[in-house]
C-alpha positions as CSV (number, residue, x, y, z in Angstrom):
1,M,89.3,107.4,107.0
2,T,88.3,106.1,110.5
3,G,91.5,107.0,112.3
4,Q,92.4,103.4,112.9
5,A,95.1,101.5,111.0
6,L,94.2,98.5,108.8
7,R,95.3,95.2,110.4
8,A,96.8,92.0,109.0
9,L,96.9,88.8,110.7
10,V,99.8,86.1,110.1
11,I,99.1,82.5,111.2
12,E,102.4,80.7,110.7
13,D,104.3,78.6,113.1
14,D,107.6,79.2,111.3
15,H,109.6,82.1,113.0
16,S,111.6,82.9,109.6
17,W,108.3,83.1,107.6
18,Q,106.5,85.0,110.4
19,Q,109.3,87.6,110.0
20,I,109.3,87.7,106.3
21,I,105.6,88.0,105.9
22,S,105.1,90.6,108.7
23,E,108.1,92.8,107.1
24,I,106.3,93.1,103.9
25,L,102.9,93.7,105.3
26,S,104.3,96.5,107.5
27,D,105.7,98.1,104.2
28,C,102.4,97.8,102.9
29,G,101.1,100.0,105.8
30,L,99.3,97.4,108.0
31,E,99.7,96.8,111.5
32,V,100.4,93.1,112.0
33,D,99.2,90.5,114.6
34,V,100.9,87.3,114.7
35,A,99.6,83.6,115.7
36,T,101.3,80.4,115.8
37,N,98.4,78.1,116.0
38,L,94.5,77.5,115.4
39,N,93.4,78.6,118.9
40,D,95.5,81.9,118.8
41,A,94.3,82.8,115.3
42,M,90.7,82.3,116.7
43,L,91.4,84.7,119.7
44,S,92.7,87.2,117.3
45,L,89.9,86.9,114.6
46,K,87.6,87.6,117.6
47,A,89.5,90.4,119.2
48,Q,89.5,92.6,116.2
49,P,88.9,92.9,112.2
50,H,91.6,92.4,109.9
51,R,91.9,93.1,106.2
52,V,94.4,90.3,105.4
53,A,95.1,87.0,106.6
54,V,98.4,85.1,105.6
55,V,97.6,81.5,106.5
56,D,100.2,78.5,106.7
57,L,98.3,75.1,105.8
58,S,100.3,73.3,108.5
59,L,100.6,74.7,111.9
60,S,102.3,71.8,113.4
61,P,106.0,71.6,112.6
62,N,106.3,67.9,112.8
63,D,103.1,66.8,111.3
64,H,102.8,67.4,107.4
65,N,99.4,65.9,107.4
66,N,98.3,69.0,109.7
67,Y,95.8,70.9,107.9
68,D,94.6,73.4,110.7
69,G,95.0,76.2,108.1
70,L,91.8,75.1,106.5
71,R,90.1,75.6,109.7
72,V,91.6,78.9,109.8
73,L,90.3,79.9,106.5
74,D,86.8,78.7,107.5
75,A,87.0,80.8,110.9
76,V,88.3,84.0,108.8
77,R,85.3,83.5,106.4
78,R,82.8,83.2,109.4
79,L,84.3,85.6,112.0
80,D,85.7,88.3,109.6
81,P,84.0,88.6,106.4
82,N,86.0,91.6,105.2
83,C,89.1,90.0,105.8
84,R,90.8,88.2,102.7
85,A,92.8,85.1,103.4
86,I,96.2,84.1,101.5
87,L,96.9,80.4,101.9
88,L,100.8,79.9,102.0
89,T,102.2,76.4,102.4
90,G,105.1,74.1,101.3
91,F,102.9,71.3,101.0
92,A,101.0,72.2,97.9
93,T,98.8,70.2,95.6
94,V,96.4,71.1,92.8
95,E,93.4,69.4,94.6
96,L,94.3,71.5,97.7
97,A,94.7,74.6,95.8
98,V,91.1,74.3,94.6
99,T,89.6,73.1,97.8
100,A,91.3,76.4,99.6
101,L,90.0,78.8,96.8
102,T,86.4,77.0,96.4
103,D,85.4,75.4,99.6
104,Y,87.1,77.7,102.2
105,G,87.0,81.2,100.2
106,A,90.7,82.0,100.1
107,F,91.7,84.8,97.9
108,T,94.7,82.9,96.4
109,F,97.1,80.4,97.1
110,L,100.9,80.7,97.2
111,R,103.7,78.1,97.3
112,K,106.5,78.9,99.7
113,E,109.1,77.3,97.2
114,S,108.2,79.8,94.6
115,F,107.4,82.8,96.9
116,H,108.5,86.3,95.6
117,R,108.1,89.2,97.6
118,S,107.1,91.5,94.8
119,Q,104.3,89.3,93.7
120,F,103.2,88.7,97.3
121,R,103.0,92.6,97.7
122,D,101.0,92.8,94.6
123,I,98.7,90.7,95.8
124,V,98.3,92.4,99.2
125,Y,97.5,95.8,97.3
126,R,94.8,94.0,95.2
127,I,93.2,92.9,98.3
128,L,93.6,96.4,100.1
129,V,91.6,98.1,96.9
130,S,89.1,95.2,96.7
131,P,85.4,96.2,97.4
132,P,84.7,95.9,101.1
133,I,81.3,93.8,102.3
134,L,78.7,95.8,103.1
135,M,77.6,94.2,106.5
136,T,74.2,93.6,108.0
137,T,73.9,93.7,111.8
138,D,74.8,90.1,112.2
139,P,78.7,89.8,111.1
140,A,78.4,86.1,110.9
141,S,75.8,86.1,108.2
142,A,78.2,87.8,105.8
143,V,75.2,88.7,103.5
144,P,75.2,92.1,102.1
145,A,72.0,94.1,102.8
146,P,70.5,97.4,102.0
147,D,69.7,99.9,104.6
148,P,66.0,99.9,105.1
149,L,66.4,103.6,104.4
150,S,67.2,102.9,100.9
151,K,63.9,101.7,100.1
152,R,62.0,104.7,101.3
153,Q,64.2,106.9,99.2
154,M,64.0,104.7,96.1
155,D,60.2,105.4,96.4
156,R,60.8,109.2,96.1
157,P,59.5,110.5,92.9
158,R,62.6,110.1,90.2
159,N,62.4,114.0,89.2
160,S,62.5,115.2,92.7
161,R,66.1,113.6,93.1
162,A,69.6,115.3,92.1
163,K,71.8,113.0,90.0
164,A,75.1,111.5,90.8
165,L,77.4,109.7,88.4
166,V,79.8,107.0,89.4
167,V,82.6,106.0,87.3
168,E,84.2,103.0,88.4
169,D,85.4,99.8,86.4
170,D,85.0,97.4,89.3
171,A,81.5,96.1,89.6
172,G,81.9,95.5,93.4
173,W,82.8,99.2,93.8
174,R,80.1,100.3,91.6
175,S,77.6,98.5,93.4
176,I,78.8,99.8,96.8
177,L,79.0,103.1,95.6
178,E,75.9,103.4,94.1
179,E,73.9,102.0,97.0
180,L,75.4,104.4,99.3
181,L,74.4,107.5,97.0
182,V,71.0,106.0,96.5
183,D,70.6,106.0,100.3
184,S,71.9,109.6,100.3
185,G,68.9,110.7,98.0
186,F,70.6,110.5,94.6
187,L,69.5,109.0,91.3
188,V,72.6,107.4,90.2
189,R,74.1,106.7,86.9
190,T,76.9,104.2,86.7
191,C,79.5,103.6,84.1
192,A,82.8,101.5,83.7
193,S,84.7,103.6,81.0
194,F,85.7,107.1,80.1
195,G,83.8,106.9,76.9
196,D,80.5,106.3,78.9
197,A,81.3,108.7,81.6
198,L,82.0,111.5,79.0
199,G,78.7,110.7,77.2
200,Y,76.8,111.2,80.7
201,L,78.6,114.4,81.4
202,R,77.7,116.0,78.0
203,R,73.9,114.5,77.9
204,E,73.1,115.1,81.5
205,I,73.1,117.5,84.5
206,F,74.9,116.0,87.6
207,S,75.0,117.5,91.0
208,L,77.7,115.0,92.2
209,A,80.3,112.5,90.7
210,V,82.3,109.8,92.3
211,I,85.3,108.8,90.1
212,D,88.1,106.2,90.1
213,L,91.1,107.6,88.8
214,S,92.1,104.3,87.1
215,L,89.6,102.9,84.8
216,Q,92.3,100.2,83.3
217,G,93.2,98.1,86.3
218,V,95.1,98.0,89.3
219,I,97.6,101.0,90.1
220,D,100.6,99.6,92.5
221,S,101.1,102.6,94.7
222,W,104.3,101.1,96.1
223,T,106.1,100.4,93.0
224,A,104.7,103.4,91.2
225,R,104.4,105.8,94.2
226,D,106.9,108.4,92.4
227,S,105.3,108.1,89.0
228,N,103.1,110.6,87.2
229,H,99.7,109.1,86.9
230,S,98.1,112.2,85.1
231,D,97.5,110.0,81.9
232,L,94.9,107.9,83.7
233,E,91.5,108.4,82.3
234,G,90.0,109.5,85.7
235,Y,92.2,112.6,85.5
236,Q,90.8,113.6,82.3
237,L,87.2,113.2,83.7
238,L,88.3,115.4,86.6
239,E,89.1,118.2,84.2
240,T,85.6,118.0,82.9
241,T,83.8,117.9,86.3
242,K,85.9,120.7,87.3
243,A,85.2,122.7,84.0
244,K,81.4,121.9,84.5
245,N,81.6,122.8,88.3
246,I,80.4,119.5,89.2
247,P,81.4,118.7,93.0
248,T,83.5,115.5,92.7
249,I,84.5,112.9,95.2
250,V,87.4,110.7,94.3
251,V,87.4,107.0,95.5
252,S,90.7,105.6,94.3
253,G,93.7,102.9,95.1
254,I,96.1,105.5,94.6
255,S,97.4,106.4,98.1
256,A,100.8,108.4,97.9
257,P,100.1,111.7,100.1
258,E,101.6,113.9,97.3
259,E,99.4,112.8,94.7
260,I,96.3,113.2,96.9
261,Q,97.4,116.8,97.6
262,R,97.9,117.4,94.0
263,V,94.5,116.1,93.2
264,Y,92.9,118.4,95.7
265,T,94.8,121.4,94.2
266,E,94.7,121.0,90.5
267,Y,91.0,119.7,90.2
268,S,89.4,121.4,93.2
269,I,87.9,117.9,94.4
270,S,85.5,117.8,97.5
271,A,87.1,114.7,98.9
272,F,89.5,111.9,98.1
273,I,88.8,108.6,100.0
274,E,91.3,105.8,99.6
275,K,90.1,102.2,98.7
276,Q,92.3,100.7,101.2
277,A,90.7,102.3,104.1
278,F,87.3,102.8,102.9
279,D,84.6,103.1,105.4
280,R,80.6,103.7,104.7
281,A,80.4,106.4,107.5
282,A,83.3,108.6,106.1
283,F,81.7,108.2,102.6
284,R,78.5,109.0,103.8
285,R,79.9,112.4,105.6
286,A,81.6,113.3,102.4
287,I,78.5,113.2,100.5
288,E,76.6,115.3,103.1
289,E,79.6,117.8,103.2
290,T,79.5,118.2,99.4
291,K,75.8,118.5,99.4
292,Q,76.1,121.2,101.8
293,N,79.0,123.1,100.3
294,H,77.3,122.9,96.9
295,A,74.2,124.2,98.2
296,A,75.9,127.2,99.8
297,Q,77.9,128.0,96.5
298,S,74.7,127.7,94.4
299,E,72.9,130.2,97.0
300,L,75.8,132.7,96.6
301,S,75.7,132.4,92.6
302,A,72.3,133.8,92.7
303,L,73.9,137.3,94.0
304,T,74.5,139.9,91.5
305,E,77.9,141.2,91.3
306,R,77.2,144.2,93.5
307,E,75.5,142.1,96.0
308,R,78.4,139.7,96.4
309,E,80.9,142.9,96.6
310,V,78.7,143.8,99.5
311,L,78.5,140.6,101.1
312,D,82.2,140.2,101.0
313,L,82.8,143.3,102.8
314,L,80.2,142.5,105.5
315,A,82.1,139.3,106.1
316,Q,85.3,141.5,106.8
317,G,83.3,142.8,109.7
318,L,82.8,146.4,107.9
319,T,79.9,148.5,108.9
320,N,77.3,149.7,106.6
321,K,78.8,153.1,106.5
322,E,82.3,151.6,105.9
323,I,80.9,149.6,102.9
324,A,79.3,152.5,101.5
325,E,82.5,154.5,101.5
326,K,84.4,151.6,100.2
327,L,81.9,151.1,97.1
328,V,81.1,154.9,96.8
329,I,77.3,154.3,97.4
330,T,75.0,155.7,100.0
331,T,74.2,153.8,103.1
332,N,70.7,153.3,102.1
333,T,71.8,151.6,98.9
334,V,73.8,149.2,101.1
335,K,70.7,148.4,103.2
336,R,68.7,147.8,100.0
337,H,71.5,145.5,98.9
338,L,71.8,143.6,102.5
339,K,67.9,143.1,102.2
340,A,68.2,141.6,98.9
341,I,71.2,139.3,99.8
342,F,69.3,138.1,103.1
343,E,66.4,137.1,101.2
344,K,68.4,135.3,98.4
345,L,70.5,133.5,101.1
346,N,67.4,132.7,103.5
347,V,68.9,134.3,106.6
348,H,67.8,137.2,108.9
349,T,71.3,138.3,110.5
350,R,74.5,139.8,109.6
351,S,76.4,137.0,111.2
352,A,74.2,134.1,109.3
353,A,75.1,135.9,106.0
354,T,78.7,135.9,106.9
355,A,78.5,132.1,107.8
356,K,77.2,131.6,104.2
357,V,80.4,133.2,102.9
358,A,82.7,131.1,105.0
359,G,80.7,128.0,104.1
360,G,80.8,128.5,100.3
């Protein structure tokens, strides 16, 4: 969403393994950086953020007791908290696996002797759709913290705030989306299942819905890129929000371009944000644009059928006389309609009224 490609870092001293891992990561849509030792890894981690790091345990070809990979894992955790690390090694013990996962924050641990491309690719995809950390201004702290603005907006009277519904089965994503929506002034309902979401939609009035398409686990968009996902529960909720005219933002792990296009076309959603490239600023922009568009549509819905006809002809550049001739009414009647339109839309000029049509 930011226009920058997601990056992966491979820290491996064996050229053959470098090629294997880099090829799979590239196929997953990642730009790949390679480091062969601890110092190069540190430089890469400081140079730019990465989403995935694949770390070999031993970074000395002649020393099987070299555990520089653990030091790299520690550096990833400190310097790049949004990066998930996979430890890959040919020297595996149960004790080492536990240490890597619990003490050094590795996402998972893989043995080279039992390496499978499909398994590795699935792990990468799970990382890409995992929730990012909401950072403070100090990246080294890696402690999620709410924006101070959030507290001010939380202090608003509850009845003055529009409601938003978040439907997401991952607790981490629910927390992130809820925080950002609260910061944008919404009173937020969250739920993890189709049934809960449908209940909320039937009982309450919402100004916005944020929906994950898959509510039953991870969708592998590489192995299932060409399959039909329409049976996913999120799609059924899109049918409901469309029928109720609730502006909807999709936040999903599905990333196939043709599927995204279909969701826009068939369900008239406001925005589609891929989890793999989730960006707080982009999500905030989508919220604000959706609110503005919905407000414009609400204003237009206040017009009578005849007023909307007059406004549409005005937007086409017709004069009062031409509008009168087109609708077989007098110019004085056109003027009265325009006066009512301007009042309802809170505008004072023909160009401003026309802009409302374009925005709606």
